[in-house]
N, C-alpha and C positions, 0 to 999 in steps of 0.2 A: 543524582540517577534517574537515565529513559527509561519511563514506563512500558511494557507492551500490554497491548486493549486488544484483547480479546473483541468481536462482531458481537456476536453472538449467543456471551451469557454476560458482557461487560468489565470480566477478574483484571484486574491487572497483578501485572506480574515484572520485573527486571531482568534489566541488563542494558548494550551497549548503545546500540542500534533499536529503536524500535519494530516492533513485529504489527502487521494489524492481520487476524487470520479472518478474513472471510471466503474459506472454504465454506460453503452450503446455501452463502448467501446469492439470492437475483442478479440480473442491474439491472437496478443501477446502483446496491447496493455498495459492492466493492468501489469504486468508480467513490463514493460519497461516505465512505469510512478511510479511503488513505486521504482524498484532500480533506476530514480535519483532521489529520495524521499532520498532513505538511501543510496547516492553518499553526501548531502548536512549535512544528520548530522553527529556529533562529538558520540566517541567511546560512547555508556550506551545510547545516544536519541534510541527515540521510532517515530514510524510511523504508522499512521492508513492508510486503504486504506478499498475504497471502489468498490463494480464491480455485472455487474449483466454478468456476461458471463462466466457458468459452470466452463466452462477448467481452471480459476480462482482457482475454485477448489483443481484443482490436478498443476497445474502450479509452485502458492501461495508455498507453503510449498517444490515443487522440490529445486526450484529458490534459495527459503531460506537454504537449507540443501547445494548444491551444492557452493555457496556464503560465506558461510558459515556464514549468519547470527539469528536470532533464529523466530522464529514465538511462540512469548508468548499466541495469543492465534485466535482461529476461530470459526463465528460466521454467521449458515444461517438464513435471520431472515423470510423468505419465501419472500424478496423480493428481498434483496442482500447478499452478500456474506461479511462478513466483515471481515480485519483479520492486527494486531496489531502486526508487528515489532520490537525486536530490533536487533541497532546497531552495532554490536560485536567483528567488525572490519574496 
């Protein structure tokens, strides 16, 4: 079973793909929470990051390139940014 992590409250939940809810957190916290979640994955595993900090739009893709992880998808629904990241190494 995979655990979801609410970065604001540290409350565990469950699902197939872990979701890091970093909405309301300011830079650099969304990327720090993403890094912790990716580190906990097996290679090939994926995590979803939710963020409202506009800097995440730049920070997450840059972090993925620097850490050689794969940014699978990036979306913005008007309320939050959503990133799906795959652990490559």
